[in-house]
Steps between C-alpha positions, in 0.01 A plus 500: 500500500636789714643443843197696647242258355390208724474184306187296535685194625667701785360422840259757659708508816865497442708274740618693796874489495791649701573715194155651509533572868837667437351711221207607718752593775718684255211711361368597843748398775347697790145354472632159421712497816214638710265241361742222593540629848124539535433147382759355732350684787136398418592135472724482796384284797280709730163491661394298203725205416683519164325189373163669569620805328597304185151328505343847519718605197394191300148593553540867412708402198208308368271801556740733323565227241870568492668185343838597640361545846308175493808305412745688728269500811383132445883404497555711799204346687634152423842600623341622827330155546167561353321190359322484165176477699566823683592677175189379326282610809656840487413523131144399574481775766618745231232382262223529753617845598512605125153370438385651834601839388286472191217385694531776758549768232174406334346729772615785274320362204188429706513858641538638145199291382291619786577868430462470118198280502313551828222252587167628385 
């Protein structure tokens, strides 16, 4: 098997490691540094407390379905004092918003149906 082939038994998402982060920074140092600075600014204490920002991030991570973000922001929320109950409620908010988007966008399908098959 060549080094370019991914084996069937390899995990879908490789473990995030310091070496991976270093490689990312080495390949594109400017954007990597800018992203780190942006992230630090976004999650700094401000008008919204850091714990709340991390709970928002947990919810968004579930909508974007990023496993790295889910783990990282869940850990960060716990470090900021969030409880398991708060984290799960944030996830339920995300689930409702995701489902709500599908429901709301059904208006597009209903509008298309009405235009393509007008009532007799």
